[in-house]
PyMOL Python script that loads the backbone (N, CA, C, O; Angstrom):
from pymol import cmd

cmd.read_pdbstr("""\
ATOM      1  N   MET A   1      -4.221 -71.529  -9.659  1.00  0.00           N
ATOM      2  CA  MET A   1      -3.391 -70.122  -9.262  1.00  0.00           C
ATOM      3  C   MET A   1      -2.380 -70.238  -8.711  1.00  0.00           C
ATOM      4  O   MET A   1      -2.509 -70.372  -7.494  1.00  0.00           O
ATOM      5  N   SER A   2      -0.819 -70.252  -9.288  1.00  0.00           N
ATOM      6  CA  SER A   2      -0.408 -70.634  -7.883  1.00  0.00           C
ATOM      7  C   SER A   2       0.084 -69.098  -7.282  1.00  0.00           C
ATOM      8  O   SER A   2      -0.409 -68.008  -7.574  1.00  0.00           O
ATOM      9  N   ILE A   3       1.536 -69.457  -6.086  1.00  0.00           N
ATOM     10  CA  ILE A   3       1.595 -68.329  -4.878  1.00  0.00           C
ATOM     11  C   ILE A   3       1.973 -66.972  -6.024  1.00  0.00           C
ATOM     12  O   ILE A   3       1.517 -65.830  -5.963  1.00  0.00           O
ATOM     13  N   GLU A   4       2.900 -67.506  -7.001  1.00  0.00           N
ATOM     14  CA  GLU A   4       3.554 -66.580  -7.832  1.00  0.00           C
ATOM     15  C   GLU A   4       2.474 -65.601  -8.728  1.00  0.00           C
ATOM     16  O   GLU A   4       2.562 -64.374  -8.776  1.00  0.00           O
ATOM     17  N   GLU A   5       1.580 -66.305  -9.329  1.00  0.00           N
ATOM     18  CA  GLU A   5       0.667 -65.477  -9.766  1.00  0.00           C
ATOM     19  C   GLU A   5      -0.258 -64.786  -9.155  1.00  0.00           C
ATOM     20  O   GLU A   5      -1.022 -64.122  -9.855  1.00  0.00           O
ATOM     21  N   LYS A   6      -0.422 -64.779  -7.561  1.00  0.00           N
ATOM     22  CA  LYS A   6      -1.371 -64.179  -6.331  1.00  0.00           C
ATOM     23  C   LYS A   6      -0.479 -63.141  -6.252  1.00  0.00           C
ATOM     24  O   LYS A   6      -0.885 -61.979  -6.276  1.00  0.00           O
ATOM     25  N   LYS A   7       0.621 -63.397  -6.166  1.00  0.00           N
ATOM     26  CA  LYS A   7       1.714 -62.340  -5.707  1.00  0.00           C
ATOM     27  C   LYS A   7       1.537 -60.966  -7.010  1.00  0.00           C
ATOM     28  O   LYS A   7       1.231 -59.782  -6.869  1.00  0.00           O
ATOM     29  N   GLU A   8       1.863 -61.720  -8.171  1.00  0.00           N
ATOM     30  CA  GLU A   8       1.589 -60.323  -9.519  1.00  0.00           C
ATOM     31  C   GLU A   8       0.041 -59.975  -9.340  1.00  0.00           C
ATOM     32  O   GLU A   8      -0.201 -58.886  -9.861  1.00  0.00           O
ATOM     33  N   ILE A   9      -0.621 -60.328  -8.998  1.00  0.00           N
ATOM     34  CA  ILE A   9      -2.586 -59.972  -8.716  1.00  0.00           C
ATOM     35  C   ILE A   9      -1.956 -58.831  -7.770  1.00  0.00           C
ATOM     36  O   ILE A   9      -2.089 -57.662  -8.132  1.00  0.00           O
ATOM     37  N   ASP A  10      -1.192 -59.155  -6.426  1.00  0.00           N
ATOM     38  CA  ASP A  10      -1.607 -58.343  -5.450  1.00  0.00           C
ATOM     39  C   ASP A  10      -0.889 -57.214  -5.817  1.00  0.00           C
ATOM     40  O   ASP A  10      -1.426 -56.162  -5.471  1.00  0.00           O
ATOM     41  N   ALA A  11       0.253 -57.103  -6.466  1.00  0.00           N
ATOM     42  CA  ALA A  11       1.364 -56.104  -6.054  1.00  0.00           C
ATOM     43  C   ALA A  11       0.739 -55.430  -7.483  1.00  0.00           C
ATOM     44  O   ALA A  11       1.049 -54.240  -7.513  1.00  0.00           O
ATOM     45  N   GLY A  12      -0.151 -55.885  -8.829  1.00  0.00           N
ATOM     46  CA  GLY A  12      -0.511 -54.960  -9.658  1.00  0.00           C
ATOM     47  C   GLY A  12      -1.685 -53.649  -8.935  1.00  0.00           C
ATOM     48  O   GLY A  12      -1.817 -52.457  -9.211  1.00  0.00           O
ATOM     49  N   GLY A  13      -2.405 -54.568  -7.899  1.00  0.00           N
ATOM     50  CA  GLY A  13      -3.213 -53.801  -7.481  1.00  0.00           C
ATOM     51  C   GLY A  13      -2.544 -52.634  -6.547  1.00  0.00           C
ATOM     52  O   GLY A  13      -3.038 -51.509  -6.481  1.00  0.00           O
ATOM     53  N   ALA A  14      -1.767 -52.891  -6.076  1.00  0.00           N
ATOM     54  CA  ALA A  14      -0.464 -52.216  -5.347  1.00  0.00           C
ATOM     55  C   ALA A  14      -0.327 -50.966  -6.214  1.00  0.00           C
ATOM     56  O   ALA A  14      -0.826 -49.869  -5.962  1.00  0.00           O
ATOM     57  N   HIS A  15       0.446 -51.300  -7.304  1.00  0.00           N
ATOM     58  CA  HIS A  15       0.979 -50.682  -8.568  1.00  0.00           C
ATOM     59  C   HIS A  15      -0.105 -49.340  -9.110  1.00  0.00           C
ATOM     60  O   HIS A  15       0.253 -48.234  -9.516  1.00  0.00           O
ATOM     61  N   ALA A  16      -1.720 -49.945  -8.933  1.00  0.00           N
ATOM     62  CA  ALA A  16      -2.599 -49.010  -9.633  1.00  0.00           C
ATOM     63  C   ALA A  16      -3.089 -48.028  -8.209  1.00  0.00           C
ATOM     64  O   ALA A  16      -3.844 -47.059  -8.132  1.00  0.00           O
ATOM     65  N   ALA A  17      -2.466 -48.606  -7.397  1.00  0.00           N
ATOM     66  CA  ALA A  17      -2.892 -47.683  -6.144  1.00  0.00           C
ATOM     67  C   ALA A  17      -2.308 -46.725  -5.489  1.00  0.00           C
ATOM     68  O   ALA A  17      -2.777 -45.938  -4.667  1.00  0.00           O
ATOM     69  N   ILE A  18      -0.810 -46.887  -6.079  1.00  0.00           N
ATOM     70  CA  ILE A  18       0.337 -45.835  -5.839  1.00  0.00           C
ATOM     71  C   ILE A  18       0.387 -44.758  -6.894  1.00  0.00           C
ATOM     72  O   ILE A  18       0.507 -43.547  -6.712  1.00  0.00           O
ATOM     73  N   ALA A  19       0.255 -45.516  -8.202  1.00  0.00           N
ATOM     74  CA  ALA A  19       0.120 -44.910  -9.346  1.00  0.00           C
ATOM     75  C   ALA A  19      -1.132 -43.488  -9.431  1.00  0.00           C
ATOM     76  O   ALA A  19      -0.991 -42.399  -9.988  1.00  0.00           O
ATOM     77  N   MET A  20      -2.704 -44.196  -8.408  1.00  0.00           N
ATOM     78  CA  MET A  20      -3.483 -42.959  -8.815  1.00  0.00           C
ATOM     79  C   MET A  20      -3.166 -42.066  -7.497  1.00  0.00           C
ATOM     80  O   MET A  20      -3.749 -40.982  -7.513  1.00  0.00           O
ATOM     81  N   ALA A  21      -2.376 -42.306  -6.390  1.00  0.00           N
ATOM     82  CA  ALA A  21      -2.189 -41.551  -5.306  1.00  0.00           C
ATOM     83  C   ALA A  21      -1.277 -40.583  -6.066  1.00  0.00           C
ATOM     84  O   ALA A  21      -1.545 -39.382  -6.033  1.00  0.00           O
ATOM     85  N   LEU A  22      -0.026 -41.109  -6.872  1.00  0.00           N
ATOM     86  CA  LEU A  22       0.628 -40.050  -7.351  1.00  0.00           C
ATOM     87  C   LEU A  22       0.087 -38.963  -8.647  1.00  0.00           C
ATOM     88  O   LEU A  22       0.722 -37.918  -8.789  1.00  0.00           O
ATOM     89  N   HIS A  23      -0.746 -39.164  -9.295  1.00  0.00           N
ATOM     90  CA  HIS A  23      -1.793 -38.654  -9.769  1.00  0.00           C
ATOM     91  C   HIS A  23      -2.572 -37.625  -9.216  1.00  0.00           C
ATOM     92  O   HIS A  23      -2.757 -36.557  -9.799  1.00  0.00           O
ATOM     93  N   GLU A  24      -3.050 -37.911  -8.083  1.00  0.00           N
ATOM     94  CA  GLU A  24      -4.084 -37.079  -7.022  1.00  0.00           C
ATOM     95  C   GLU A  24      -3.038 -36.245  -6.569  1.00  0.00           C
ATOM     96  O   GLU A  24      -3.463 -35.089  -6.581  1.00  0.00           O
ATOM     97  N   TYR A  25      -1.981 -36.287  -6.213  1.00  0.00           N
ATOM     98  CA  TYR A  25      -0.531 -35.535  -5.488  1.00  0.00           C
ATOM     99  C   TYR A  25      -0.411 -34.431  -6.405  1.00  0.00           C
ATOM    100  O   TYR A  25      -0.736 -33.278  -6.122  1.00  0.00           O
ATOM    101  N   LEU A  26       0.207 -34.922  -7.850  1.00  0.00           N
ATOM    102  CA  LEU A  26       1.252 -34.124  -8.716  1.00  0.00           C
ATOM    103  C   LEU A  26      -0.010 -32.942  -9.154  1.00  0.00           C
ATOM    104  O   LEU A  26       0.282 -31.926  -9.785  1.00  0.00           O
ATOM    105  N   GLY A  27      -1.772 -33.328  -8.609  1.00  0.00           N
ATOM    106  CA  GLY A  27      -2.413 -32.149  -9.175  1.00  0.00           C
ATOM    107  C   GLY A  27      -3.427 -32.218 -10.704  1.00  0.00           C
ATOM    108  O   GLY A  27      -4.208 -31.427 -11.233  1.00  0.00           O
ATOM    109  N   ASN A  28      -2.958 -33.524 -11.022  1.00  0.00           N
ATOM    110  CA  ASN A  28      -3.304 -33.849 -12.565  1.00  0.00           C
ATOM    111  C   ASN A  28      -4.758 -34.153 -12.561  1.00  0.00           C
ATOM    112  O   ASN A  28      -5.206 -34.603 -13.615  1.00  0.00           O
ATOM    113  N   ASN A  29      -5.921 -33.921 -11.144  1.00  0.00           N
ATOM    114  CA  ASN A  29      -6.767 -34.710 -10.990  1.00  0.00           C
ATOM    115  C   ASN A  29      -7.665 -33.245 -10.300  1.00  0.00           C
ATOM    116  O   ASN A  29      -8.684 -33.375  -9.622  1.00  0.00           O
ATOM    117  N   VAL A  30      -7.186 -32.215 -10.561  1.00  0.00           N
ATOM    118  CA  VAL A  30      -8.339 -31.275  -9.451  1.00  0.00           C
ATOM    119  C   VAL A  30      -9.000 -30.772 -10.493  1.00  0.00           C
ATOM    120  O   VAL A  30      -8.760 -30.329 -11.617  1.00  0.00           O
ATOM    121  N   HIS A  31     -10.134 -31.021  -9.607  1.00  0.00           N
ATOM    122  CA  HIS A  31     -11.401 -30.351  -9.620  1.00  0.00           C
ATOM    123  C   HIS A  31     -11.858 -28.922  -9.430  1.00  0.00           C
ATOM    124  O   HIS A  31     -12.508 -28.118 -10.098  1.00  0.00           O
ATOM    125  N   ASP A  32     -11.166 -28.930  -8.073  1.00  0.00           N
ATOM    126  CA  ASP A  32     -11.606 -27.611  -7.050  1.00  0.00           C
ATOM    127  C   ASP A  32     -10.424 -27.168  -6.389  1.00  0.00           C
ATOM    128  O   ASP A  32      -9.417 -27.876  -6.375  1.00  0.00           O
ATOM    129  N   THR A  33     -10.458 -26.320  -5.972  1.00  0.00           N
ATOM    130  CA  THR A  33      -8.810 -25.478  -5.292  1.00  0.00           C
ATOM    131  C   THR A  33      -9.813 -25.371  -3.586  1.00  0.00           C
ATOM    132  O   THR A  33     -10.988 -25.035  -3.436  1.00  0.00           O
ATOM    133  N   GLU A  34      -8.863 -25.767  -2.600  1.00  0.00           N
ATOM    134  CA  GLU A  34      -9.526 -25.435  -1.644  1.00  0.00           C
ATOM    135  C   GLU A  34      -8.393 -24.384  -1.136  1.00  0.00           C
ATOM    136  O   GLU A  34      -7.300 -24.111  -1.632  1.00  0.00           O
ATOM    137  N   SER A  35      -9.101 -23.847   0.137  1.00  0.00           N
ATOM    138  CA  SER A  35      -8.294 -22.413   0.729  1.00  0.00           C
ATOM    139  C   SER A  35      -7.256 -22.663   1.897  1.00  0.00           C
ATOM    140  O   SER A  35      -6.327 -21.990   2.341  1.00  0.00           O
ATOM    141  N   MET A  36      -7.911 -24.194   2.292  1.00  0.00           N
ATOM    142  CA  MET A  36      -6.667 -24.906   3.550  1.00  0.00           C
ATOM    143  C   MET A  36      -6.693 -24.064   4.831  1.00  0.00           C
ATOM    144  O   MET A  36      -5.827 -23.978   5.701  1.00  0.00           O
ATOM    145  N   VAL A  37      -7.781 -23.517   4.754  1.00  0.00           N
ATOM    146  CA  VAL A  37      -7.765 -22.751   6.212  1.00  0.00           C
ATOM    147  C   VAL A  37      -9.508 -23.298   6.778  1.00  0.00           C
ATOM    148  O   VAL A  37     -10.671 -23.248   6.377  1.00  0.00           O
ATOM    149  N   LEU A  38      -8.489 -23.952   8.276  1.00  0.00           N
ATOM    150  CA  LEU A  38      -9.752 -24.488   9.286  1.00  0.00           C
ATOM    151  C   LEU A  38     -10.420 -23.796  10.230  1.00  0.00           C
ATOM    152  O   LEU A  38      -9.780 -23.428  11.215  1.00  0.00           O
ATOM    153  N   THR A  39     -11.607 -23.529  10.143  1.00  0.00           N
ATOM    154  CA  THR A  39     -11.922 -22.427  11.125  1.00  0.00           C
ATOM    155  C   THR A  39     -12.935 -23.369  12.357  1.00  0.00           C
ATOM    156  O   THR A  39     -13.892 -24.140  12.270  1.00  0.00           O
ATOM    157  N   ILE A  40     -12.367 -22.980  13.129  1.00  0.00           N
ATOM    158  CA  ILE A  40     -13.128 -23.843  14.594  1.00  0.00           C
ATOM    159  C   ILE A  40     -13.950 -23.072  15.280  1.00  0.00           C
ATOM    160  O   ILE A  40     -13.353 -22.207  15.921  1.00  0.00           O
ATOM    161  N   ASN A  41     -15.275 -23.064  15.399  1.00  0.00           N
ATOM    162  CA  ASN A  41     -16.053 -22.207  16.154  1.00  0.00           C
ATOM    163  C   ASN A  41     -16.423 -22.719  17.288  1.00  0.00           C
ATOM    164  O   ASN A  41     -16.401 -23.946  17.389  1.00  0.00           O
ATOM    165  N   ARG A  42     -16.792 -22.018  18.255  1.00  0.00           N
ATOM    166  CA  ARG A  42     -16.614 -22.873  19.792  1.00  0.00           C
ATOM    167  C   ARG A  42     -18.250 -22.576  19.720  1.00  0.00           C
ATOM    168  O   ARG A  42     -18.696 -21.470  19.412  1.00  0.00           O
ATOM    169  N   VAL A  43     -19.236 -23.943  20.111  1.00  0.00           N
ATOM    170  CA  VAL A  43     -20.432 -23.840  20.181  1.00  0.00           C
ATOM    171  C   VAL A  43     -20.717 -24.006  21.551  1.00  0.00           C
ATOM    172  O   VAL A  43     -19.967 -24.686  22.252  1.00  0.00           O
ATOM    173  N   SER A  44     -22.186 -23.202  22.216  1.00  0.00           N
ATOM    174  CA  SER A  44     -22.410 -23.226  23.650  1.00  0.00           C
ATOM    175  C   SER A  44     -22.807 -24.910  24.239  1.00  0.00           C
ATOM    176  O   SER A  44     -23.604 -25.707  23.745  1.00  0.00           O
ATOM    177  N   GLN A  45     -22.274 -25.005  24.977  1.00  0.00           N
ATOM    178  CA  GLN A  45     -22.839 -26.665  25.707  1.00  0.00           C
ATOM    179  C   GLN A  45     -24.095 -26.732  25.766  1.00  0.00           C
ATOM    180  O   GLN A  45     -24.865 -25.904  26.251  1.00  0.00           O
ATOM    181  N   VAL A  46     -24.345 -27.791  25.237  1.00  0.00           N
ATOM    182  CA  VAL A  46     -25.880 -28.201  25.651  1.00  0.00           C
ATOM    183  C   VAL A  46     -25.913 -29.009  26.225  1.00  0.00           C
ATOM    184  O   VAL A  46     -24.952 -29.776  26.272  1.00  0.00           O
ATOM    185  N   TYR A  47     -27.154 -29.236  27.003  1.00  0.00           N
ATOM    186  CA  TYR A  47     -27.770 -30.202  27.953  1.00  0.00           C
ATOM    187  C   TYR A  47     -27.895 -31.268  27.551  1.00  0.00           C
ATOM    188  O   TYR A  47     -28.873 -31.519  26.847  1.00  0.00           O
ATOM    189  N   SER A  48     -26.962 -32.250  27.855  1.00  0.00           N
ATOM    190  CA  SER A  48     -27.557 -33.467  27.339  1.00  0.00           C
ATOM    191  C   SER A  48     -27.546 -34.449  28.565  1.00  0.00           C
ATOM    192  O   SER A  48     -26.528 -34.457  29.256  1.00  0.00           O
ATOM    193  N   PRO A  49     -28.504 -35.209  28.866  1.00  0.00           N
ATOM    194  CA  PRO A  49     -28.771 -35.969  29.912  1.00  0.00           C
ATOM    195  C   PRO A  49     -28.263 -37.370  29.518  1.00  0.00           C
ATOM    196  O   PRO A  49     -28.551 -38.231  30.350  1.00  0.00           O
ATOM    197  N   TRP A  50     -27.658 -37.747  28.570  1.00  0.00           N
ATOM    198  CA  TRP A  50     -27.301 -39.058  28.357  1.00  0.00           C
ATOM    199  C   TRP A  50     -25.888 -39.095  29.579  1.00  0.00           C
ATOM    200  O   TRP A  50     -25.489 -40.175  30.016  1.00  0.00           O
ATOM    201  N   SER A  51     -25.335 -37.923  29.955  1.00  0.00           N
ATOM    202  CA  SER A  51     -24.105 -38.378  31.158  1.00  0.00           C
ATOM    203  C   SER A  51     -24.624 -37.858  31.907  1.00  0.00           C
ATOM    204  O   SER A  51     -23.803 -37.586  32.783  1.00  0.00           O
ATOM    205  N   SER A  52     -25.853 -37.395  32.234  1.00  0.00           N
ATOM    206  CA  SER A  52     -26.026 -37.116  33.266  1.00  0.00           C
ATOM    207  C   SER A  52     -25.799 -37.872  34.782  1.00  0.00           C
ATOM    208  O   SER A  52     -25.888 -39.099  34.755  1.00  0.00           O
ATOM    209  N   LYS A  53     -25.525 -37.261  36.043  1.00  0.00           N
ATOM    210  CA  LYS A  53     -25.217 -38.124  36.775  1.00  0.00           C
ATOM    211  C   LYS A  53     -26.496 -38.830  37.374  1.00  0.00           C
ATOM    212  O   LYS A  53     -26.391 -40.005  37.727  1.00  0.00           O
ATOM    213  N   ALA A  54     -27.648 -38.194  37.500  1.00  0.00           N
ATOM    214  CA  ALA A  54     -28.841 -38.709  37.876  1.00  0.00           C
ATOM    215  C   ALA A  54     -29.278 -40.055  37.503  1.00  0.00           C
ATOM    216  O   ALA A  54     -29.694 -40.950  38.238  1.00  0.00           O
ATOM    217  N   PHE A  55     -29.053 -40.040  35.775  1.00  0.00           N
ATOM    218  CA  PHE A  55     -29.399 -41.148  35.285  1.00  0.00           C
ATOM    219  C   PHE A  55     -28.249 -42.310  35.069  1.00  0.00           C
ATOM    220  O   PHE A  55     -28.435 -43.301  34.362  1.00  0.00           O
ATOM    221  N   MET A  56     -27.066 -42.043  35.768  1.00  0.00           N
ATOM    222  CA  MET A  56     -25.706 -42.799  36.303  1.00  0.00           C
ATOM    223  C   MET A  56     -26.143 -43.663  37.401  1.00  0.00           C
ATOM    224  O   MET A  56     -26.180 -44.891  37.331  1.00  0.00           O
ATOM    225  N   LEU A  57     -26.410 -43.091  38.228  1.00  0.00           N
ATOM    226  CA  LEU A  57     -26.128 -43.089  39.732  1.00  0.00           C
ATOM    227  C   LEU A  57     -27.814 -44.132  40.132  1.00  0.00           C
ATOM    228  O   LEU A  57     -28.953 -43.665  40.128  1.00  0.00           O
ATOM    229  N   ARG A  58     -27.379 -45.683  40.455  1.00  0.00           N
ATOM    230  CA  ARG A  58     -28.654 -46.325  40.834  1.00  0.00           C
ATOM    231  C   ARG A  58     -28.626 -46.629  42.629  1.00  0.00           C
ATOM    232  O   ARG A  58     -27.637 -46.407  43.327  1.00  0.00           O
ATOM    233  N   GLU A  59     -29.907 -47.162  43.125  1.00  0.00           N
ATOM    234  CA  GLU A  59     -30.003 -47.527  44.491  1.00  0.00           C
ATOM    235  C   GLU A  59     -28.953 -48.250  44.690  1.00  0.00           C
ATOM    236  O   GLU A  59     -28.654 -49.087  43.838  1.00  0.00           O
ATOM    237  N   ILE A  60     -28.337 -48.124  45.596  1.00  0.00           N
ATOM    238  CA  ILE A  60     -27.220 -49.682  46.182  1.00  0.00           C
ATOM    239  C   ILE A  60     -27.902 -50.669  46.319  1.00  0.00           C
ATOM    240  O   ILE A  60     -28.842 -50.462  47.086  1.00  0.00           O
ATOM    241  N   PRO A  61     -27.846 -51.973  45.796  1.00  0.00           N
ATOM    242  CA  PRO A  61     -28.211 -52.735  46.203  1.00  0.00           C
ATOM    243  C   PRO A  61     -28.390 -53.773  47.760  1.00  0.00           C
ATOM    244  O   PRO A  61     -27.315 -53.817  48.359  1.00  0.00           O
ATOM    245  N   LYS A  62     -29.063 -54.244  48.178  1.00  0.00           N
ATOM    246  CA  LYS A  62     -29.373 -54.363  49.691  1.00  0.00           C
ATOM    247  C   LYS A  62     -28.686 -56.000  49.827  1.00  0.00           C
ATOM    248  O   LYS A  62     -28.933 -56.847  48.968  1.00  0.00           O
ATOM    249  N   ARG A  63     -27.964 -56.237  50.807  1.00  0.00           N
ATOM    250  CA  ARG A  63     -27.053 -57.236  50.979  1.00  0.00           C
ATOM    251  C   ARG A  63     -27.568 -57.954  51.697  1.00  0.00           C
ATOM    252  O   ARG A  63     -26.994 -58.982  52.059  1.00  0.00           O
TER     253      ARG A  63
END
""", "prot")
cmd.dss("prot")
cmd.show_as("cartoon", "prot")
cmd.util.cbc("prot")
cmd.orient("prot")
């Protein structure tokens, strides 16, 4: 397989990806509609011992 044939194969995959992206973007494959609303709810801080200083600090090594 020559370099030119490899470039053609690679370009074919790129062309297919671009075609599929355009197909999706233009709405030809819409199976549901989204409200495009993002809701962020604050969650109360739950105690997590993995970041506790008590577990991070160790005894100072003796010299």
